[in-house]
KEKE-3310 file (N, C-alpha, C; in steps of 0.2 Angstrom, whole numbers, plus 5000, padded with zeros to 4 digits):
npx = (4901:4910:4926:4937:4952:4964:4978:4979:4987:4990:4980:4974:4974:4965:4953:4950:4948:4936:4936:4936:4923:4917:4922:4916:4904:4903:4900:4909:4912:4923:4937:4952:4967:4981:4997:4994:5000:5000:4998:4986:4981:4983:4972:4956:4942:4931:4937:4946:4938:4928:4911:4901:4910:4923:4939:4957:4974:4990:5005:5020:5035:5047:5047:5038:5023:5024:5023:5011:4996:4978:4964:4947:4932:4917:4914:4918:4935:4942:4955:4969:4984:4999:5009:5023:5031:5044:5055:5062:5054:5041:5042:5040:5026:5019:5009:4995:4986:4971:4961:4947:4932:4921:4909:4911:4915:4918:4931:4930:4934:4929:4922:4929:4938:4955:4955:4944:4935:4924:4914:4908:4893:4897:4902:4916:4932:4944:4960:4964:4976:4982:4993:5006:5019:5036:5044:5058:5067:5076:5093:5098:5086:5080:5086:5081:5067:5066:5070:5059:5049:5052:5051:5038:5031:5034:5028:5014:5013:5015:5004:4994:4998:4995:4982:4974:4963:4969:4970:4976:4979:4983:4996:5008:5019:5025:5024:5017:5017:5020:5008:5004:5009:5011:5022:5032:5044:5053:5054:5061:5073:5070:5066:5051:5048:5058:5066:5070:5060:5048:5049:5047:5034:5030:5034:5025:5013:5016:5015:5002:4993:4982:4980:4967:4961:4968:4965:4951:4952:4963:4969:4966:4969:4978:4973:4976:4984:4992:4998:5011:5012:5018:5020:5009:5003:4992:4982:4986:4984:4996:5002:5005:5000:5000)
npy = (5034:5028:5024:5020:5011:5009:5000:5003:5000:5006:5018:5021:5008:5002:5009:5006:4993:4992:4990:5002:5006:4995:4996:5008:5004:5000:5011:5022:5035:5042:5038:5032:5030:5022:5021:5026:5029:5039:5056:5069:5074:5064:5056:5050:5061:5057:5050:5059:5069:5063:5059:5065:5067:5076:5078:5074:5074:5068:5067:5059:5069:5065:5054:5047:5038:5032:5028:5039:5045:5046:5055:5054:5062:5064:5073:5091:5095:5106:5109:5105:5096:5092:5082:5081:5091:5089:5089:5079:5068:5071:5074:5062:5059:5054:5056:5063:5075:5078:5089:5089:5096:5101:5097:5084:5069:5059:5048:5031:5013:5000:4984:4975:4973:4978:4989:4996:5009:5014:5029:5037:5048:5064:5080:5080:5085:5079:5073:5066:5055:5050:5038:5032:5022:5020:5006:4994:4987:4990:4995:5005:5010:5005:5012:5024:5022:5019:5032:5039:5033:5037:5051:5052:5047:5057:5068:5065:5063:5077:5083:5076:5081:5095:5094:5088:5075:5060:5050:5038:5030:5017:5009:5002:4994:4985:4969:4967:4957:4939:4932:4939:4936:4924:4915:4917:4913:4911:4924:4932:4939:4948:4962:4971:4963:4964:4965:4978:4986:4981:4984:4998:4999:4994:5005:5015:5010:5010:5025:5027:5023:5014:4999:4996:4983:4972:4976:4971:4959:4950:4937:4932:4922:4920:4931:4943:4957:4958:4950:4941:4944:4937:4924:4919:4919:4923:4914:4904:4909:4915:4927:4944:4954:4970)
npz = (4934:4921:4918:4904:4900:4887:4879:4863:4852:4840:4834:4822:4815:4824:4823:4808:4809:4816:4829:4838:4838:4845:4858:4862:4863:4876:4882:4888:4900:4900:4890:4889:4879:4874:4866:4853:4841:4831:4824:4827:4815:4806:4808:4805:4802:4810:4820:4825:4830:4840:4841:4853:4862:4870:4863:4865:4862:4863:4855:4848:4847:4842:4834:4820:4821:4833:4850:4860:4866:4869:4875:4877:4883:4889:4898:4899:4902:4916:4913:4903:4902:4892:4896:4908:4911:4908:4896:4889:4892:4888:4875:4869:4869:4879:4890:4896:4904:4913:4920:4931:4937:4950:4944:4939:4947:4961:4961:4962:4965:4954:4954:4944:4927:4927:4918:4920:4929:4942:4946:4959:4962:4967:4975:4973:4965:4953:4946:4931:4924:4910:4904:4895:4899:4896:4888:4892:4885:4874:4870:4883:4886:4898:4908:4905:4906:4920:4925:4920:4927:4940:4940:4936:4947:4957:4950:4951:4965:4968:4963:4971:4985:4983:4985:4976:4970:4963:4949:4940:4924:4912:4902:4911:4908:4916:4925:4941:4952:4954:4951:4940:4928:4916:4915:4926:4932:4921:4917:4926:4923:4913:4905:4910:4920:4929:4946:4950:4943:4947:4960:4960:4958:4970:4978:4973:4977:4991:4992:4993:4982:4973:4966:4956:4951:4958:4970:4972:4968:4973:4972:4959:4945:4929:4921:4910:4901:4890:4877:4867:4850:4841:4844:4845:4858:4864:4861:4869:4881:4887:4895:4900:4914:4913)
capx = (4905:4915:4933:4941:4959:4966:4983:4976:4993:4988:4973:4971:4972:4959:4947:4948:4946:4930:4936:4934:4915:4916:4924:4912:4897:4903:4898:4913:4912:4931:4941:4959:4970:4989:5001:4990:5005:4997:4997:4979:4980:4983:4967:4950:4938:4926:4941:4949:4932:4923:4905:4899:4916:4929:4945:4963:4979:4998:5009:5027:5038:5054:5047:5032:5020:5028:5020:5006:4991:4972:4958:4940:4929:4911:4914:4925:4940:4944:4962:4972:4992:5002:5015:5023:5035:5051:5056:5064:5048:5034:5042:5038:5019:5016:5006:4989:4982:4965:4958:4940:4930:4915:4904:4913:4914:4924:4933:4931:4935:4923:4923:4930:4944:4960:4954:4938:4935:4918:4915:4901:4892:4899:4905:4924:4935:4949:4964:4966:4982:4982:5000:5009:5025:5042:5047:5064:5070:5081:5099:5098:5079:5079:5088:5076:5061:5066:5070:5052:5045:5053:5048:5030:5029:5035:5023:5008:5014:5014:4997:4991:5000:4991:4974:4970:4962:4973:4969:4981:4978:4987:5000:5013:5024:5028:5019:5019:5018:5021:5002:5003:5011:5010:5029:5036:5052:5056:5055:5064:5078:5068:5063:5044:5047:5064:5066:5069:5054:5043:5051:5045:5027:5029:5034:5019:5008:5017:5013:4995:4989:4978:4979:4960:4959:4970:4961:4946:4953:4970:4971:4963:4975:4977:4970:4982:4982:4997:5001:5016:5008:5023:5021:5002:5003:4985:4978:4987:4984:5003:5002:5006:4996:5004)
capy = (5036:5023:5026:5014:5012:5002:5001:5001:4998:5009:5019:5020:5001:5000:5011:5003:4986:4992:4989:5007:5005:4989:4998:5013:5000:5000:5018:5024:5043:5044:5033:5034:5026:5022:5018:5028:5028:5043:5063:5070:5075:5058:5052:5051:5066:5054:5048:5066:5073:5058:5061:5065:5067:5080:5074:5077:5069:5069:5063:5059:5073:5062:5049:5046:5032:5029:5031:5043:5044:5050:5054:5056:5063:5067:5079:5094:5096:5112:5111:5099:5097:5088:5080:5083:5097:5086:5088:5072:5063:5074:5074:5055:5059:5048:5059:5067:5076:5081:5091:5089:5100:5098:5094:5078:5065:5056:5041:5024:5007:4996:4977:4973:4972:4983:4995:5000:5012:5018:5035:5038:5055:5068:5086:5081:5086:5074:5073:5060:5055:5044:5037:5025:5020:5017:4999:4995:4982:4993:4998:5012:5012:5003:5019:5030:5020:5020:5039:5041:5031:5041:5058:5051:5047:5064:5072:5063:5066:5084:5084:5075:5086:5101:5093:5085:5068:5058:5043:5037:5024:5016:5003:5002:4990:4980:4965:4968:4950:4932:4930:4944:4933:4916:4912:4922:4911:4912:4931:4936:4944:4951:4969:4970:4959:4965:4967:4986:4989:4978:4988:5005:4998:4993:5012:5018:5008:5014:5031:5027:5023:5008:4995:4994:4976:4968:4977:4967:4951:4948:4930:4929:4920:4919:4937:4946:4963:4958:4943:4942:4941:4933:4918:4918:4918:4924:4908:4899:4914:4915:4934:4948:4959:4976)
capz = (4929:4918:4914:4901:4898:4883:4874:4856:4848:4833:4834:4815:4814:4828:4819:4803:4811:4819:4837:4842:4840:4850:4865:4862:4865:4883:4885:4894:4901:4898:4886:4889:4875:4874:4860:4848:4835:4826:4825:4826:4807:4803:4810:4802:4806:4816:4826:4828:4834:4841:4842:4860:4866:4869:4861:4866:4859:4864:4850:4849:4842:4840:4829:4817:4822:4839:4856:4859:4870:4867:4880:4875:4888:4889:4903:4898:4908:4917:4910:4901:4901:4888:4898:4915:4911:4907:4889:4886:4892:4885:4868:4867:4868:4884:4896:4895:4911:4912:4927:4931:4943:4954:4939:4939:4953:4965:4959:4967:4961:4952:4954:4936:4925:4928:4914:4922:4935:4942:4949:4962:4961:4972:4972:4973:4958:4952:4940:4928:4921:4905:4903:4892:4901:4891:4888:4893:4881:4869:4873:4886:4887:4904:4912:4903:4909:4928:4926:4919:4932:4946:4938:4936:4955:4960:4947:4954:4972:4969:4962:4978:4990:4981:4987:4971:4969:4958:4946:4933:4921:4906:4901:4915:4905:4921:4929:4948:4956:4950:4949:4935:4922:4915:4916:4930:4933:4915:4915:4931:4921:4907:4907:4912:4927:4934:4952:4951:4940:4952:4967:4959:4959:4977:4981:4971:4983:4998:4992:4994:4977:4973:4960:4957:4950:4963:4976:4973:4965:4974:4970:4953:4941:4922:4919:4907:4896:4885:4874:4862:4845:4836:4846:4846:4865:4866:4860:4874:4887:4890:4895:4906:4917:4913)
cpx = (4909:4921:4936:4947:4961:4972:4980:4981:4991:4981:4970:4969:4965:4953:4945:4946:4939:4930:4935:4927:4913:4917:4919:4905:4897:4901:4902:4911:4918:4933:4947:4963:4977:4991:4997:4994:5002:4996:4989:4977:4980:4977:4961:4946:4934:4930:4945:4944:4927:4916:4903:4904:4920:4936:4952:4968:4986:5002:5016:5030:5045:5053:5039:5029:5023:5024:5012:5000:4985:4967:4952:4936:4922:4910:4920:4929:4941:4951:4964:4980:4994:5009:5016:5028:5042:5051:5057:5059:5043:5035:5041:5030:5016:5011:5000:4986:4977:4962:4950:4938:4924:4910:4905:4911:4919:4925:4934:4931:4929:4926:4923:4936:4948:4957:4949:4938:4927:4918:4908:4900:4893:4901:4913:4926:4941:4953:4965:4971:4983:4989:5002:5017:5030:5042:5054:5069:5076:5087:5097:5090:5077:5080:5083:5069:5061:5066:5063:5048:5046:5050:5040:5028:5029:5030:5016:5007:5012:5008:4993:4992:4997:4984:4970:4969:4965:4971:4973:4979:4983:4991:5006:5019:5028:5023:5022:5021:5018:5014:5000:5005:5011:5016:5033:5044:5056:5058:5058:5069:5077:5065:5055:5042:5053:5063:5066:5063:5048:5044:5048:5037:5025:5029:5027:5013:5009:5015:5005:4990:4987:4978:4971:4958:4961:4968:4955:4947:4961:4973:4968:4969:4973:4973:4976:4979:4986:4998:5006:5012:5012:5022:5014:5000:4996:4981:4979:4987:4990:5004:5006:5001:4999:5000)
cpy = (5030:5026:5019:5015:5007:5005:4998:4999:5000:5011:5020:5013:4999:5003:5008:4996:4985:4991:4996:5008:5000:4992:5004:5010:5000:5006:5021:5033:5046:5038:5035:5028:5027:5019:5020:5028:5034:5051:5063:5071:5068:5053:5054:5056:5063:5052:5054:5069:5068:5061:5060:5066:5073:5077:5078:5071:5073:5065:5063:5065:5071:5057:5048:5039:5029:5032:5034:5040:5048:5049:5058:5056:5066:5073:5084:5096:5104:5115:5104:5101:5091:5086:5082:5088:5095:5084:5082:5066:5065:5074:5067:5055:5054:5050:5064:5069:5080:5083:5092:5093:5097:5095:5087:5074:5063:5049:5036:5018:5003:4988:4974:4973:4978:4990:4998:5003:5014:5024:5037:5046:5058:5075:5086:5081:5080:5076:5067:5060:5049:5044:5031:5025:5018:5009:4999:4990:4984:4995:5005:5014:5009:5009:5024:5028:5021:5028:5042:5039:5036:5049:5058:5051:5054:5069:5071:5064:5072:5086:5083:5080:5092:5100:5090:5077:5065:5051:5043:5030:5023:5010:5005:4999:4987:4976:4966:4962:4944:4930:4935:4942:4926:4912:4916:4920:4912:4920:4936:4940:4947:4958:4968:4966:4959:4967:4975:4989:4987:4983:4995:5004:4997:5001:5016:5016:5010:5021:5032:5026:5015:5004:4992:4987:4971:4970:4973:4960:4950:4942:4927:4927:4921:4925:4941:4952:4963:4951:4945:4939:4937:4926:4915:4915:4919:4918:4903:4903:4914:4923:4937:4952:4966:4983)
cpz = (4927:4915:4911:4899:4893:4879:4868:4851:4841:4832:4827:4813:4818:4825:4814:4804:4814:4827:4841:4843:4845:4857:4867:4865:4872:4887:4890:4894:4899:4896:4885:4883:4874:4867:4853:4840:4829:4828:4824:4818:4803:4803:4805:4806:4811:4822:4830:4833:4835:4844:4849:4865:4866:4868:4862:4865:4861:4860:4851:4844:4840:4835:4827:4819:4828:4845:4856:4863:4868:4873:4876:4881:4887:4893:4900:4902:4909:4913:4908:4900:4897:4891:4905:4917:4911:4899:4886:4887:4888:4878:4865:4867:4873:4889:4893:4902:4910:4919:4927:4938:4946:4950:4938:4945:4956:4963:4963:4962:4959:4952:4946:4933:4926:4924:4916:4928:4936:4946:4952:4962:4967:4970:4972:4965:4958:4946:4937:4923:4916:4903:4900:4894:4896:4892:4889:4890:4877:4874:4877:4888:4895:4909:4911:4906:4917:4929:4925:4924:4939:4945:4938:4943:4958:4957:4950:4962:4973:4968:4969:4983:4989:4983:4982:4972:4963:4956:4940:4930:4914:4906:4906:4913:4910:4924:4936:4952:4951:4947:4942:4929:4922:4917:4920:4931:4926:4913:4921:4929:4915:4910:4906:4918:4931:4941:4953:4948:4945:4959:4966:4960:4967:4980:4979:4976:4989:4998:4993:4988:4976:4966:4960:4956:4955:4969:4977:4972:4966:4972:4964:4948:4934:4919:4917:4903:4891:4883:4868:4855:4840:4838:4847:4853:4867:4866:4866:4881:4890:4890:4901:4908:4918:4916)
residu = (MET:LYS:ILE:ILE:SER:TRP:ASN:THR:ASN:GLY:LEU:ARG:ALA:THR:TYR:LYS:GLY:GLY:TYR:LEU:ASN:ASP:VAL:LEU:LYS:GLU:LYS:PRO:ASP:ILE:LEU:CYS:MET:GLN:GLU:THR:LYS:ALA:ASP:PRO:GLU:GLN:LEU:ALA:GLU:GLU:VAL:ARG:ASN:LEU:LYS:GLY:TYR:PHE:SER:TYR:PHE:SER:SER:SER:LYS:VAL:LYS:LYS:GLY:TYR:SER:GLY:VAL:ALA:THR:TYR:THR:LYS:ILE:LYS:PRO:GLU:LYS:VAL:GLU:TYR:GLY:MET:GLY:ILE:LYS:LYS:PHE:ASP:ASP:GLU:GLY:ARG:ILE:LEU:VAL:THR:TYR:PHE:GLY:SER:GLN:ALA:SER:GLU:VAL:SER:PRO:LEU:ALA:GLY:PRO:ARG:SER:ASP:LEU:SER:VAL:SER:ARG:SER:PRO:THR:SER:PHE:VAL:LEU:VAL:ASN:VAL:TYR:PHE:PRO:GLN:GLY:GLY:ARG:GLU:GLY:ARG:LEU:GLU:TYR:LYS:MET:GLU:PHE:TYR:ASP:ALA:PHE:LEU:LYS:PHE:ILE:ASP:LYS:LEU:LYS:LYS:SER:GLY:LYS:ASN:VAL:VAL:PHE:CYS:GLY:ASP:VAL:ASN:THR:ALA:HIS:HIS:GLU:ILE:ASP:LEU:ALA:ARG:PRO:LYS:GLU:ASN:GLU:MET:ASN:THR:GLY:PHE:LEU:PRO:VAL:GLU:ARG:ALA:TRP:ILE:ASN:GLU:VAL:VAL:ARG:HIS:GLY:TYR:VAL:ASP:VAL:TYR:ARG:HIS:PHE:TYR:PRO:ASN:LYS:LYS:ASP:ILE:TYR:THR:TYR:TRP:ASP:MET:LYS:THR:ARG:ALA:ARG:ASP:ARG:ASN:VAL:GLY:PHE:PHE:LEU)
# end
């Protein structure tokens, strides 16, 4: 099984630009998208009901064209949850939780980009959490981000303690190690690479969760998932691995 996760930065624009078709050429069994910036009714019919997939959306209730996640899956989930049960976080449309039974498979890492997971065929069920974590740049948002982080870890730990196999994917909005960004020294005091943010990822690892990409490529450099568009940073590969 192949699971692809992608911060699309606007699902409507992604579709109009033909980029949705590009990612579908990779034939994902499950496609998780973040920062969709759209309510389902704002999407074209072929995006809202993607052919060959069951489609699920969580959109922001606090602001139009903001945040949002979408999960497309060829396997029908046994259950879908829209959030983690905390209103101030769920209202921003940041989480989709899909529960897959024994007709799915046991998730295992694939030696590829962070956005890819392979799944070996077995009778084991799992829970997939598609999440767009908050940024911390605006006033008061770092506190919100850290509260979200802590609540999320408690949420997935609760799932794991109940006997579930947990996979989460999405945009964490924090680079973990110096190798995960082009200019670590220049960003030590910037959100997205603050010690308190990185410490939370350390805690996630201590709880037994695995960064798939870094598991296979612990020392690989110059691999990023975000570049600042205003400074044309992608042309120079000055980015972040978030």
